[in-house]
C-alpha positions as CSV (number, residue, x, y, z in Angstrom):
1,M,3.0,-3.8,-11.7
2,K,2.4,-7.4,-11.1
3,F,-0.7,-9.1,-9.8
4,A,-1.6,-12.8,-9.1
5,V,-4.7,-14.9,-9.4
6,C,-5.3,-18.0,-7.4
7,C,-6.3,-20.7,-9.9
8,L,-7.8,-24.2,-10.1
9,K,-8.2,-25.8,-13.5
10,G,-8.0,-22.5,-15.4
11,R,-10.5,-20.7,-13.3
12,V,-10.3,-18.6,-10.2
13,S,-10.0,-21.0,-7.3
14,P,-13.3,-21.0,-5.2
15,L,-11.2,-20.8,-2.0
16,V,-7.6,-19.8,-1.6
17,K,-6.8,-23.0,0.2
18,Y,-7.8,-25.0,-2.8
19,T,-5.4,-23.1,-5.1
20,R,-3.2,-25.4,-7.2
21,E,-1.4,-22.7,-9.1
22,I,-0.8,-19.0,-9.0
23,A,-1.0,-17.1,-12.1
24,V,1.4,-14.2,-12.0
25,V,0.5,-11.5,-14.4
26,S,2.8,-8.7,-15.6
27,V,2.0,-6.2,-18.4
28,S,4.2,-6.0,-21.6
29,R,5.3,-2.7,-23.0
30,R,2.5,-3.0,-25.4
31,G,0.0,-3.3,-22.6
32,R,-0.7,-7.0,-23.0
33,P,-0.8,-9.4,-20.1
34,I,2.1,-11.8,-19.7
35,I,0.9,-14.8,-17.5
36,K,3.3,-17.1,-15.7
37,K,1.8,-20.0,-13.9
38,V,3.5,-21.2,-10.7
39,P,2.3,-24.5,-9.3
40,T,1.6,-24.8,-5.6
41,V,1.5,-28.0,-3.6
42,S,0.4,-27.0,0.0
43,L,-0.6,-23.4,0.4
44,K,-0.3,-22.0,3.9
45,P,-0.7,-18.3,4.5
46,S,3.0,-17.8,5.3
47,V,4.0,-19.7,2.1
48,L,1.6,-17.7,-0.1
49,V,2.9,-14.3,1.2
50,D,6.5,-15.5,0.7
51,L,5.7,-16.6,-2.8
52,L,4.0,-13.3,-3.7
53,K,6.7,-11.1,-2.1
54,D,9.5,-13.1,-3.9
55,M,7.7,-12.3,-7.2
56,N,7.0,-8.6,-6.4
57,V,3.2,-9.2,-6.5
58,T,1.3,-6.4,-4.9
59,L,-2.3,-7.6,-5.6
60,L,-3.9,-11.0,-5.2
61,I,-7.2,-11.8,-7.0
62,C,-9.1,-14.7,-5.4
63,G,-12.3,-16.5,-4.7
64,G,-13.2,-16.9,-1.0
65,I,-10.5,-16.1,1.6
66,K,-10.5,-16.5,5.3
67,E,-10.0,-13.5,7.6
68,E,-6.8,-15.0,8.9
69,W,-5.4,-15.0,5.3
70,Q,-6.7,-11.5,4.7
71,Q,-4.9,-10.1,7.7
72,I,-1.7,-11.8,6.8
73,L,-1.9,-10.2,3.3
74,R,-2.7,-6.8,4.8
75,N,0.2,-7.1,7.2
76,N,2.5,-7.6,4.2
77,N,1.2,-4.8,2.1
78,I,-0.5,-7.1,-0.4
79,A,-3.9,-5.9,-1.6
80,F,-6.5,-8.4,-2.6
81,I,-9.8,-8.6,-4.5
82,E,-12.0,-11.4,-3.1
83,N,-15.1,-13.3,-4.1
84,I,-14.2,-13.4,-7.8
85,I,-15.6,-16.2,-10.0
86,G,-14.6,-16.8,-13.5
87,D,-12.1,-18.0,-16.1
88,L,-8.6,-16.9,-15.6
89,N,-8.1,-15.1,-18.9
90,D,-11.5,-13.3,-18.6
91,V,-10.7,-12.2,-15.1
92,V,-7.3,-10.8,-16.2
93,K,-8.9,-8.9,-19.1
94,V,-11.6,-7.3,-16.9
95,Y,-9.0,-6.4,-14.2
96,M,-6.8,-4.8,-16.8
97,E,-9.8,-2.8,-18.1
98,G,-10.2,-1.4,-14.6
99,K,-13.6,-3.1,-14.1
100,L,-12.9,-5.7,-11.5
101,H,-14.0,-5.4,-7.9
102,A,-15.0,-7.7,-5.1
103,D,-18.0,-10.1,-5.5
104,V,-17.8,-10.2,-9.4
105,V,-18.9,-13.3,-11.5
106,I,-17.4,-13.3,-14.9
107,S,-18.9,-15.8,-17.3
């Protein structure tokens, strides 16, 4: 399983459209996260979906996301957890513990 986090300066990007890199997270055989950061220049909904699909990502963790973007993700079978605030590493840890849900602030 792979998931991705929209990032800006090491934190979850406040809005998907401000994302400057996507952190793609996979899990090692020992259960540890492996994070690969992929820079983004201009993120349009179709570009984001193509990027996620190319990397076999099935879940996107993000801050704010417009309804248009949500629908495009749904149409492409990519789940999302929205309105997340926090440091990338902390968010990854909480998600992997099974404790992350929409509208969470991780300090």
